[in-house]
PDB file as gemmi writes it, atoms N, CA and C in Angstrom:
CRYST1    1.000    1.000    1.000  90.00  90.00  90.00 P 1                      
ATOM      1  N   MET A   1     110.193 114.273   5.685  1.00  0.00           N  
ATOM      2  CA  MET A   1     110.957 114.036   5.080  1.00  0.00           C  
ATOM      3  C   MET A   1     112.523 113.717   5.291  1.00  0.00           C  
ATOM      4  N   VAL A   2     112.583 113.190   4.028  1.00  0.00           N  
ATOM      5  CA  VAL A   2     114.178 111.948   3.657  1.00  0.00           C  
ATOM      6  C   VAL A   2     115.194 113.485   2.929  1.00  0.00           C  
ATOM      7  N   VAL A   3     116.014 113.767   3.846  1.00  0.00           N  
ATOM      8  CA  VAL A   3     117.419 114.518   3.506  1.00  0.00           C  
ATOM      9  C   VAL A   3     118.445 113.446   3.232  1.00  0.00           C  
ATOM     10  N   PRO A   4     119.438 113.756   2.183  1.00  0.00           N  
ATOM     11  CA  PRO A   4     120.620 113.523   2.689  1.00  0.00           C  
ATOM     12  C   PRO A   4     121.277 114.011   3.063  1.00  0.00           C  
ATOM     13  N   TYR A   5     123.177 113.351   3.684  1.00  0.00           N  
ATOM     14  CA  TYR A   5     123.887 113.881   4.064  1.00  0.00           C  
ATOM     15  C   TYR A   5     124.385 114.968   3.268  1.00  0.00           C  
ATOM     16  N   ALA A   6     124.765 114.382   1.558  1.00  0.00           N  
ATOM     17  CA  ALA A   6     125.309 115.225   1.180  1.00  0.00           C  
ATOM     18  C   ALA A   6     124.706 116.746   1.329  1.00  0.00           C  
ATOM     19  N   HIS A   7     125.308 117.174   0.968  1.00  0.00           N  
ATOM     20  CA  HIS A   7     124.541 118.896   0.687  1.00  0.00           C  
ATOM     21  C   HIS A   7     124.753 119.362  -1.252  1.00  0.00           C  
ATOM     22  N   LEU A   8     123.912 119.045  -1.381  1.00  0.00           N  
ATOM     23  CA  LEU A   8     123.873 118.914  -3.073  1.00  0.00           C  
ATOM     24  C   LEU A   8     122.712 120.021  -3.391  1.00  0.00           C  
ATOM     25  N   ASP A   9     122.863 120.627  -4.677  1.00  0.00           N  
ATOM     26  CA  ASP A   9     121.753 121.724  -4.911  1.00  0.00           C  
ATOM     27  C   ASP A   9     120.898 120.704  -6.409  1.00  0.00           C  
ATOM     28  N   GLU A  10     121.062 119.492  -6.640  1.00  0.00           N  
ATOM     29  CA  GLU A  10     120.386 119.505  -7.540  1.00  0.00           C  
ATOM     30  C   GLU A  10     120.703 117.725  -7.793  1.00  0.00           C  
ATOM     31  N   LEU A  11     119.369 117.163  -8.083  1.00  0.00           N  
ATOM     32  CA  LEU A  11     119.195 115.766  -7.587  1.00  0.00           C  
ATOM     33  C   LEU A  11     120.195 114.664  -8.506  1.00  0.00           C  
ATOM     34  N   HIS A  12     120.673 115.429  -9.367  1.00  0.00           N  
ATOM     35  CA  HIS A  12     121.154 114.388 -10.502  1.00  0.00           C  
ATOM     36  C   HIS A  12     123.160 114.424 -10.338  1.00  0.00           C  
ATOM     37  N   LYS A  13     123.017 115.185  -8.919  1.00  0.00           N  
ATOM     38  CA  LYS A  13     124.557 115.258  -8.760  1.00  0.00           C  
ATOM     39  C   LYS A  13     124.858 114.274  -7.313  1.00  0.00           C  
ATOM     40  N   LEU A  14     123.634 114.125  -7.064  1.00  0.00           N  
ATOM     41  CA  LEU A  14     123.760 113.204  -5.895  1.00  0.00           C  
ATOM     42  C   LEU A  14     124.148 111.832  -6.061  1.00  0.00           C  
ATOM     43  N   PRO A  15     125.030 111.354  -5.983  1.00  0.00           N  
ATOM     44  CA  PRO A  15     125.986 109.722  -6.118  1.00  0.00           C  
ATOM     45  C   PRO A  15     125.283 109.192  -5.967  1.00  0.00           C  
ATOM     46  N   ASN A  16     124.758 107.557  -6.691  1.00  0.00           N  
ATOM     47  CA  ASN A  16     123.777 107.142  -7.206  1.00  0.00           C  
ATOM     48  C   ASN A  16     123.748 105.797  -5.913  1.00  0.00           C  
ATOM     49  N   ASP A  17     124.508 105.758  -5.156  1.00  0.00           N  
ATOM     50  CA  ASP A  17     124.343 104.848  -3.838  1.00  0.00           C  
ATOM     51  C   ASP A  17     123.478 105.679  -2.476  1.00  0.00           C  
ATOM     52  N   ALA A  18     124.365 107.207  -2.634  1.00  0.00           N  
ATOM     53  CA  ALA A  18     123.351 108.024  -1.844  1.00  0.00           C  
ATOM     54  C   ALA A  18     121.690 108.472  -2.232  1.00  0.00           C  
ATOM     55  N   ALA A  19     121.377 108.269  -3.682  1.00  0.00           N  
ATOM     56  CA  ALA A  19     119.955 108.557  -3.955  1.00  0.00           C  
ATOM     57  C   ALA A  19     119.252 106.956  -3.945  1.00  0.00           C  
ATOM     58  N   HIS A  20     120.109 106.037  -4.596  1.00  0.00           N  
ATOM     59  CA  HIS A  20     119.223 104.627  -3.654  1.00  0.00           C  
ATOM     60  C   HIS A  20     118.869 104.445  -2.317  1.00  0.00           C  
ATOM     61  N   GLU A  21     119.656 104.845  -1.744  1.00  0.00           N  
ATOM     62  CA  GLU A  21     119.474 105.164  -0.393  1.00  0.00           C  
ATOM     63  C   GLU A  21     118.232 105.903   0.329  1.00  0.00           C  
ATOM     64  N   MET A  22     118.228 107.267  -0.073  1.00  0.00           N  
ATOM     65  CA  MET A  22     117.100 108.230  -0.307  1.00  0.00           C  
ATOM     66  C   MET A  22     115.946 107.650  -0.379  1.00  0.00           C  
ATOM     67  N   MET A  23     115.478 107.047  -1.577  1.00  0.00           N  
ATOM     68  CA  MET A  23     114.578 106.028  -2.330  1.00  0.00           C  
ATOM     69  C   MET A  23     113.816 104.861  -0.559  1.00  0.00           C  
ATOM     70  N   ILE A  24     115.071 104.660  -0.690  1.00  0.00           N  
ATOM     71  CA  ILE A  24     115.216 103.797   0.033  1.00  0.00           C  
ATOM     72  C   ILE A  24     114.086 103.892   1.371  1.00  0.00           C  
ATOM     73  N   MET A  25     114.925 104.929   1.965  1.00  0.00           N  
ATOM     74  CA  MET A  25     114.052 105.768   3.343  1.00  0.00           C  
ATOM     75  C   MET A  25     112.868 106.006   2.973  1.00  0.00           C  
ATOM     76  N   THR A  26     112.823 106.497   1.451  1.00  0.00           N  
ATOM     77  CA  THR A  26     111.053 107.597   0.679  1.00  0.00           C  
ATOM     78  C   THR A  26     110.186 106.233   1.096  1.00  0.00           C  
ATOM     79  N   GLN A  27     110.572 104.635   0.258  1.00  0.00           N  
ATOM     80  CA  GLN A  27     109.656 103.730   0.753  1.00  0.00           C  
ATOM     81  C   GLN A  27     109.322 103.257   2.053  1.00  0.00           C  
ATOM     82  N   ARG A  28     110.032 103.074   3.021  1.00  0.00           N  
ATOM     83  CA  ARG A  28     110.328 102.893   4.479  1.00  0.00           C  
ATOM     84  C   ARG A  28     109.271 103.864   5.535  1.00  0.00           C  
ATOM     85  N   MET A  29     109.064 105.029   5.265  1.00  0.00           N  
ATOM     86  CA  MET A  29     108.595 106.324   5.387  1.00  0.00           C  
ATOM     87  C   MET A  29     106.889 105.969   4.714  1.00  0.00           C  
ATOM     88  N   GLU A  30     107.088 105.523   3.841  1.00  0.00           N  
ATOM     89  CA  GLU A  30     105.856 105.489   3.144  1.00  0.00           C  
ATOM     90  C   GLU A  30     105.170 104.467   3.946  1.00  0.00           C  
ATOM     91  N   ALA A  31     105.371 103.005   4.054  1.00  0.00           N  
ATOM     92  CA  ALA A  31     105.032 102.303   4.770  1.00  0.00           C  
ATOM     93  C   ALA A  31     104.595 102.488   6.201  1.00  0.00           C  
ATOM     94  N   VAL A  32     105.988 103.148   6.965  1.00  0.00           N  
ATOM     95  CA  VAL A  32     105.584 103.619   8.492  1.00  0.00           C  
ATOM     96  C   VAL A  32     103.937 104.694   8.813  1.00  0.00           C  
ATOM     97  N   LEU A  33     103.872 105.744   7.618  1.00  0.00           N  
ATOM     98  CA  LEU A  33     103.026 106.917   7.370  1.00  0.00           C  
ATOM     99  C   LEU A  33     101.618 105.620   7.175  1.00  0.00           C  
ATOM    100  N   ARG A  34     101.578 104.871   6.164  1.00  0.00           N  
ATOM    101  CA  ARG A  34     100.463 104.224   5.754  1.00  0.00           C  
ATOM    102  C   ARG A  34     100.131 103.315   7.006  1.00  0.00           C  
ATOM    103  N   SER A  35     100.896 102.061   7.645  1.00  0.00           N  
ATOM    104  CA  SER A  35     100.342 101.773   9.011  1.00  0.00           C  
ATOM    105  C   SER A  35      99.848 102.881   9.951  1.00  0.00           C  
ATOM    106  N   LEU A  36     100.655 104.136  10.504  1.00  0.00           N  
ATOM    107  CA  LEU A  36     100.134 104.615  11.815  1.00  0.00           C  
ATOM    108  C   LEU A  36      98.934 105.914  11.073  1.00  0.00           C  
ATOM    109  N   TYR A  37      98.909 106.375  10.121  1.00  0.00           N  
ATOM    110  CA  TYR A  37      97.732 106.921  10.178  1.00  0.00           C  
ATOM    111  C   TYR A  37      96.859 106.276   9.060  1.00  0.00           C  
ATOM    112  N   ARG A  38      97.027 105.652   8.341  1.00  0.00           N  
ATOM    113  CA  ARG A  38      96.219 104.850   7.156  1.00  0.00           C  
ATOM    114  C   ARG A  38      95.428 106.145   6.499  1.00  0.00           C  
ATOM    115  N   PRO A  39      96.319 106.463   5.490  1.00  0.00           N  
ATOM    116  CA  PRO A  39      96.082 107.512   4.554  1.00  0.00           C  
ATOM    117  C   PRO A  39      95.433 107.140   3.051  1.00  0.00           C  
ATOM    118  N   ASN A  40      94.739 108.135   2.702  1.00  0.00           N  
ATOM    119  CA  ASN A  40      94.294 107.222   1.487  1.00  0.00           C  
ATOM    120  C   ASN A  40      95.122 107.653  -0.051  1.00  0.00           C  
ATOM    121  N   GLY A  41      95.956 108.344   0.537  1.00  0.00           N  
ATOM    122  CA  GLY A  41      97.055 108.553  -0.597  1.00  0.00           C  
ATOM    123  C   GLY A  41      98.152 108.635   0.010  1.00  0.00           C  
ATOM    124  N   ILE A  42      99.502 108.897  -0.377  1.00  0.00           N  
ATOM    125  CA  ILE A  42     100.732 109.741  -0.480  1.00  0.00           C  
ATOM    126  C   ILE A  42     100.746 110.800  -1.152  1.00  0.00           C  
ATOM    127  N   ASN A  43     101.472 111.980  -0.611  1.00  0.00           N  
ATOM    128  CA  ASN A  43     102.347 112.721  -1.683  1.00  0.00           C  
ATOM    129  C   ASN A  43     103.512 113.067  -1.377  1.00  0.00           C  
ATOM    130  N   LEU A  44     104.802 112.342  -2.349  1.00  0.00           N  
ATOM    131  CA  LEU A  44     106.286 112.581  -2.365  1.00  0.00           C  
ATOM    132  C   LEU A  44     106.259 113.789  -3.359  1.00  0.00           C  
ATOM    133  N   GLY A  45     107.402 114.607  -3.103  1.00  0.00           N  
ATOM    134  CA  GLY A  45     108.266 115.637  -3.837  1.00  0.00           C  
ATOM    135  C   GLY A  45     108.846 116.089  -3.516  1.00  0.00           C  
ATOM    136  N   MET A  46     109.769 117.156  -4.352  1.00  0.00           N  
ATOM    137  CA  MET A  46     111.185 117.722  -3.951  1.00  0.00           C  
ATOM    138  C   MET A  46     111.275 119.010  -5.051  1.00  0.00           C  
ATOM    139  N   ASN A  47     111.078 120.457  -4.376  1.00  0.00           N  
ATOM    140  CA  ASN A  47     111.530 121.307  -4.431  1.00  0.00           C  
ATOM    141  C   ASN A  47     112.713 122.081  -4.779  1.00  0.00           C  
ATOM    142  N   ILE A  48     113.329 121.724  -6.214  1.00  0.00           N  
ATOM    143  CA  ILE A  48     114.624 122.109  -6.173  1.00  0.00           C  
ATOM    144  C   ILE A  48     114.689 123.404  -6.806  1.00  0.00           C  
ATOM    145  N   GLY A  49     115.408 123.848  -6.201  1.00  0.00           N  
ATOM    146  CA  GLY A  49     115.673 125.210  -6.584  1.00  0.00           C  
ATOM    147  C   GLY A  49     114.682 126.811  -5.656  1.00  0.00           C  
ATOM    148  N   GLN A  50     115.236 128.251  -6.097  1.00  0.00           N  
ATOM    149  CA  GLN A  50     114.301 128.749  -5.287  1.00  0.00           C  
ATOM    150  C   GLN A  50     113.414 129.278  -6.389  1.00  0.00           C  
ATOM    151  N   ALA A  51     112.998 128.946  -7.399  1.00  0.00           N  
ATOM    152  CA  ALA A  51     111.526 129.030  -8.477  1.00  0.00           C  
ATOM    153  C   ALA A  51     111.077 127.639  -8.271  1.00  0.00           C  
ATOM    154  N   ALA A  52     111.393 126.646  -7.634  1.00  0.00           N  
ATOM    155  CA  ALA A  52     110.395 125.988  -7.574  1.00  0.00           C  
ATOM    156  C   ALA A  52     110.223 126.333  -6.246  1.00  0.00           C  
ATOM    157  N   GLY A  53     110.464 126.875  -5.244  1.00  0.00           N  
ATOM    158  CA  GLY A  53     109.617 126.563  -3.914  1.00  0.00           C  
ATOM    159  C   GLY A  53     111.086 125.947  -2.831  1.00  0.00           C  
ATOM    160  N   ALA A  54     111.772 125.846  -3.277  1.00  0.00           N  
ATOM    161  CA  ALA A  54     112.950 124.915  -2.187  1.00  0.00           C  
ATOM    162  C   ALA A  54     112.956 126.151  -1.427  1.00  0.00           C  
ATOM    163  N   GLY A  55     113.319 125.994   0.557  1.00  0.00           N  
ATOM    164  CA  GLY A  55     113.975 126.672   0.946  1.00  0.00           C  
ATOM    165  C   GLY A  55     114.520 126.794   2.078  1.00  0.00           C  
ATOM    166  N   VAL A  56     115.290 125.571   1.323  1.00  0.00           N  
ATOM    167  CA  VAL A  56     116.861 125.571   2.265  1.00  0.00           C  
ATOM    168  C   VAL A  56     117.398 125.960   0.790  1.00  0.00           C  
ATOM    169  N   ALA A  57     118.232 127.085   0.527  1.00  0.00           N  
ATOM    170  CA  ALA A  57     118.903 126.823  -0.700  1.00  0.00           C  
ATOM    171  C   ALA A  57     120.357 125.765  -0.429  1.00  0.00           C  
ATOM    172  N   GLY A  58     120.571 125.292  -1.750  1.00  0.00           N  
ATOM    173  CA  GLY A  58     121.571 124.319  -2.146  1.00  0.00           C  
ATOM    174  C   GLY A  58     121.505 122.988  -1.021  1.00  0.00           C  
ATOM    175  N   HIS A  59     120.133 122.479  -0.851  1.00  0.00           N  
ATOM    176  CA  HIS A  59     120.491 121.804  -0.277  1.00  0.00           C  
ATOM    177  C   HIS A  59     118.995 120.818  -0.434  1.00  0.00           C  
ATOM    178  N   ILE A  60     118.910 119.768  -1.080  1.00  0.00           N  
ATOM    179  CA  ILE A  60     117.647 118.657  -1.480  1.00  0.00           C  
ATOM    180  C   ILE A  60     117.093 117.893  -0.355  1.00  0.00           C  
ATOM    181  N   HIS A  61     115.419 117.222  -0.879  1.00  0.00           N  
ATOM    182  CA  HIS A  61     115.289 116.743  -0.090  1.00  0.00           C  
ATOM    183  C   HIS A  61     114.140 116.569  -1.095  1.00  0.00           C  
ATOM    184  N   MET A  62     113.532 116.025   0.007  1.00  0.00           N  
ATOM    185  CA  MET A  62     112.443 114.714  -0.402  1.00  0.00           C  
ATOM    186  C   MET A  62     111.145 114.678   0.581  1.00  0.00           C  
ATOM    187  N   HIS A  63     109.895 115.378   0.417  1.00  0.00           N  
ATOM    188  CA  HIS A  63     109.102 115.193   1.238  1.00  0.00           C  
ATOM    189  C   HIS A  63     108.022 114.023   0.964  1.00  0.00           C  
ATOM    190  N   ILE A  64     107.560 114.009   2.145  1.00  0.00           N  
ATOM    191  CA  ILE A  64     106.604 112.541   2.121  1.00  0.00           C  
ATOM    192  C   ILE A  64     105.436 113.103   3.242  1.00  0.00           C  
ATOM    193  N   LEU A  65     104.228 112.824   2.355  1.00  0.00           N  
ATOM    194  CA  LEU A  65     102.921 113.695   2.947  1.00  0.00           C  
ATOM    195  C   LEU A  65     101.884 112.610   3.083  1.00  0.00           C  
ATOM    196  N   PRO A  66     101.456 112.449   4.297  1.00  0.00           N  
ATOM    197  CA  PRO A  66      99.832 111.809   3.947  1.00  0.00           C  
ATOM    198  C   PRO A  66      98.869 112.790   3.754  1.00  0.00           C  
ATOM    199  N   ARG A  67      97.735 112.012   2.870  1.00  0.00           N  
ATOM    200  CA  ARG A  67      96.744 112.440   2.294  1.00  0.00           C  
ATOM    201  C   ARG A  67      95.316 111.887   2.361  1.00  0.00           C  
ATOM    202  N   TRP A  68      94.470 112.319   2.926  1.00  0.00           N  
ATOM    203  CA  TRP A  68      93.323 112.116   3.288  1.00  0.00           C  
ATOM    204  C   TRP A  68      92.179 112.308   1.911  1.00  0.00           C  
ATOM    205  N   VAL A  69      91.331 112.097   2.078  1.00  0.00           N  
ATOM    206  CA  VAL A  69      90.178 112.229   0.514  1.00  0.00           C  
ATOM    207  C   VAL A  69      89.303 113.519   1.786  1.00  0.00           C  
ATOM    208  N   ALA A  70      89.360 114.230   1.161  1.00  0.00           N  
ATOM    209  CA  ALA A  70      88.733 115.901   1.518  1.00  0.00           C  
ATOM    210  C   ALA A  70      89.441 116.130   2.803  1.00  0.00           C  
ATOM    211  N   ASP A  71      90.612 116.215   2.735  1.00  0.00           N  
ATOM    212  CA  ASP A  71      91.360 116.510   4.051  1.00  0.00           C  
ATOM    213  C   ASP A  71      91.620 118.077   3.627  1.00  0.00           C  
ATOM    214  N   ALA A  72      92.041 118.787   4.781  1.00  0.00           N  
ATOM    215  CA  ALA A  72      92.662 120.266   5.023  1.00  0.00           C  
ATOM    216  C   ALA A  72      93.232 120.890   3.861  1.00  0.00           C  
ATOM    217  N   ASN A  73      93.588 120.271   3.185  1.00  0.00           N  
ATOM    218  CA  ASN A  73      94.988 120.578   2.687  1.00  0.00           C  
ATOM    219  C   ASN A  73      94.726 122.306   1.537  1.00  0.00           C  
ATOM    220  N   PHE A  74      94.066 122.262   1.386  1.00  0.00           N  
ATOM    221  CA  PHE A  74      93.279 123.902   0.803  1.00  0.00           C  
ATOM    222  C   PHE A  74      92.985 125.198   1.931  1.00  0.00           C  
ATOM    223  N   VAL A  75      93.125 124.811   3.300  1.00  0.00           N  
ATOM    224  CA  VAL A  75      92.931 125.982   4.144  1.00  0.00           C  
ATOM    225  C   VAL A  75      94.497 126.531   3.923  1.00  0.00           C  
ATOM    226  N   SER A  76      95.515 125.903   3.885  1.00  0.00           N  
ATOM    227  CA  SER A  76      96.806 126.796   3.534  1.00  0.00           C  
ATOM    228  C   SER A  76      96.921 127.998   2.863  1.00  0.00           C  
ATOM    229  N   VAL A  77      96.071 127.288   1.631  1.00  0.00           N  
ATOM    230  CA  VAL A  77      96.075 127.822   0.354  1.00  0.00           C  
ATOM    231  C   VAL A  77      95.688 129.435   0.351  1.00  0.00           C  
ATOM    232  N   ILE A  78      93.992 128.932   0.798  1.00  0.00           N  
ATOM    233  CA  ILE A  78      92.776 129.827   1.147  1.00  0.00           C  
ATOM    234  C   ILE A  78      93.273 130.910   2.166  1.00  0.00           C  
ATOM    235  N   GLY A  79      93.136 130.171   3.618  1.00  0.00           N  
ATOM    236  CA  GLY A  79      92.891 130.599   4.554  1.00  0.00           C  
ATOM    237  C   GLY A  79      95.071 131.428   5.026  1.00  0.00           C  
ATOM    238  N   GLU A  80      95.681 130.648   4.338  1.00  0.00           N  
ATOM    239  CA  GLU A  80      97.079 130.168   4.961  1.00  0.00           C  
ATOM    240  C   GLU A  80      97.117 130.342   6.480  1.00  0.00           C  
ATOM    241  N   THR A  81      96.330 129.309   7.065  1.00  0.00           N  
ATOM    242  CA  THR A  81      96.306 128.624   7.884  1.00  0.00           C  
ATOM    243  C   THR A  81      96.397 127.716   7.966  1.00  0.00           C  
ATOM    244  N   ARG A  82      97.339 126.639   8.825  1.00  0.00           N  
ATOM    245  CA  ARG A  82      97.914 125.094   8.832  1.00  0.00           C  
ATOM    246  C   ARG A  82      97.528 124.527  10.428  1.00  0.00           C  
ATOM    247  N   VAL A  83      96.693 123.785   9.192  1.00  0.00           N  
ATOM    248  CA  VAL A  83      95.942 122.270  10.393  1.00  0.00           C  
ATOM    249  C   VAL A  83      97.043 120.813  10.730  1.00  0.00           C  
ATOM    250  N   LEU A  84      96.644 121.125  11.852  1.00  0.00           N  
ATOM    251  CA  LEU A  84      97.336 120.133  12.246  1.00  0.00           C  
ATOM    252  C   LEU A  84      96.318 118.974  13.501  1.00  0.00           C  
ATOM    253  N   PRO A  85      96.685 117.799  13.222  1.00  0.00           N  
ATOM    254  CA  PRO A  85      95.639 116.975  13.286  1.00  0.00           C  
ATOM    255  C   PRO A  85      95.927 116.336  14.792  1.00  0.00           C  
ATOM    256  N   GLU A  86      97.364 116.643  15.034  1.00  0.00           N  
ATOM    257  CA  GLU A  86      97.952 115.934  16.643  1.00  0.00           C  
ATOM    258  C   GLU A  86      99.008 117.165  17.080  1.00  0.00           C  
ATOM    259  N   ALA A  87      99.542 117.018  18.203  1.00  0.00           N  
ATOM    260  CA  ALA A  87     100.946 117.699  18.496  1.00  0.00           C  
ATOM    261  C   ALA A  87     102.028 117.340  17.930  1.00  0.00           C  
ATOM    262  N   LEU A  88     102.577 118.568  16.929  1.00  0.00           N  
ATOM    263  CA  LEU A  88     104.118 118.022  16.756  1.00  0.00           C  
ATOM    264  C   LEU A  88     104.851 116.625  17.181  1.00  0.00           C  
ATOM    265  N   GLU A  89     104.841 117.197  18.503  1.00  0.00           N  
ATOM    266  CA  GLU A  89     106.188 115.998  19.210  1.00  0.00           C  
ATOM    267  C   GLU A  89     105.591 115.046  19.577  1.00  0.00           C  
ATOM    268  N   VAL A  90     103.926 114.361  19.336  1.00  0.00           N  
ATOM    269  CA  VAL A  90     103.281 113.233  19.538  1.00  0.00           C  
ATOM    270  C   VAL A  90     103.423 112.415  17.885  1.00  0.00           C  
ATOM    271  N   THR A  91     103.602 113.374  17.086  1.00  0.00           N  
ATOM    272  CA  THR A  91     103.433 112.890  15.588  1.00  0.00           C  
ATOM    273  C   THR A  91     105.468 112.903  16.031  1.00  0.00           C  
ATOM    274  N   TRP A  92     106.057 113.638  15.642  1.00  0.00           N  
ATOM    275  CA  TRP A  92     107.331 112.837  16.390  1.00  0.00           C  
ATOM    276  C   TRP A  92     107.706 111.187  16.883  1.00  0.00           C  
ATOM    277  N   GLU A  93     106.847 111.344  17.964  1.00  0.00           N  
ATOM    278  CA  GLU A  93     107.335 110.396  18.720  1.00  0.00           C  
ATOM    279  C   GLU A  93     106.607 108.992  18.434  1.00  0.00           C  
ATOM    280  N   ARG A  94     105.499 108.917  17.398  1.00  0.00           N  
ATOM    281  CA  ARG A  94     104.992 107.737  16.779  1.00  0.00           C  
ATOM    282  C   ARG A  94     105.870 107.316  15.662  1.00  0.00           C  
ATOM    283  N   LEU A  95     106.354 108.563  15.136  1.00  0.00           N  
ATOM    284  CA  LEU A  95     107.420 107.896  13.935  1.00  0.00           C  
ATOM    285  C   LEU A  95     108.509 107.341  14.241  1.00  0.00           C  
ATOM    286  N   ARG A  96     109.031 108.028  15.178  1.00  0.00           N  
ATOM    287  CA  ARG A  96     110.466 107.215  16.159  1.00  0.00           C  
ATOM    288  C   ARG A  96     110.165 105.961  16.451  1.00  0.00           C  
ATOM    289  N   GLN A  97     109.099 105.558  17.173  1.00  0.00           N  
ATOM    290  CA  GLN A  97     108.904 104.334  17.924  1.00  0.00           C  
ATOM    291  C   GLN A  97     108.432 103.396  16.358  1.00  0.00           C  
ATOM    292  N   ALA A  98     107.820 103.488  15.086  1.00  0.00           N  
ATOM    293  CA  ALA A  98     107.381 103.078  14.591  1.00  0.00           C  
ATOM    294  C   ALA A  98     108.609 102.590  13.679  1.00  0.00           C  
ATOM    295  N   MET A  99     109.721 104.167  13.526  1.00  0.00           N  
ATOM    296  CA  MET A  99     111.107 103.451  12.862  1.00  0.00           C  
ATOM    297  C   MET A  99     111.814 102.360  13.509  1.00  0.00           C  
ATOM    298  N   ARG A 100     111.811 102.290  14.948  1.00  0.00           N  
ATOM    299  CA  ARG A 100     113.003 101.555  16.152  1.00  0.00           C  
ATOM    300  C   ARG A 100     112.167 100.222  15.463  1.00  0.00           C  
ATOM    301  N   GLN A 101     111.057 100.098  15.549  1.00  0.00           N  
ATOM    302  CA  GLN A 101     110.974  98.830  15.312  1.00  0.00           C  
ATOM    303  C   GLN A 101     110.505  98.286  13.870  1.00  0.00           C  
ATOM    304  N   ASP A 102     110.944  99.344  13.121  1.00  0.00           N  
ATOM    305  CA  ASP A 102     110.911  98.318  11.863  1.00  0.00           C  
ATOM    306  C   ASP A 102     112.419  98.237  11.471  1.00  0.00           C  
ATOM    307  N   LEU A 103     113.435  98.377  12.135  1.00  0.00           N  
ATOM    308  CA  LEU A 103     114.710  98.146  11.829  1.00  0.00           C  
ATOM    309  C   LEU A 103     114.704  96.851  11.636  1.00  0.00           C  
TER     310      LEU A 103                                                      
END                                                                             
C-alpha cells in the first residue's frame, strides 16, 4: 500500500508533487513485487469514499496486489476466508530488504 503523508479524502486534492511521488513509489513497489514474487499480473486500486469501500475515512491510498493465474482471490468473496501464502512478517521482511537494495 502506498500512502501519502497528506491526509486528504479525494485524489484531486493531492498536490501534484505528492501525486507524482505516489506514482513513483507505486512503480517502485510494482518492480519489487515482480522481482520477489514473479506474479502473472498486478492489481492497482484506490477506494475513495465510504461508498467505494474506503476503510480509512479521509485518507487516500493506493493498493498494489500481486496476482497469479488461478489464484485464490475467489475464496475471500465466496468463503469469507483469507489465504496467506506466507506469514505477514516474512512478507514484510522480504519487501523491506528489497526496498533497501533498490535505493
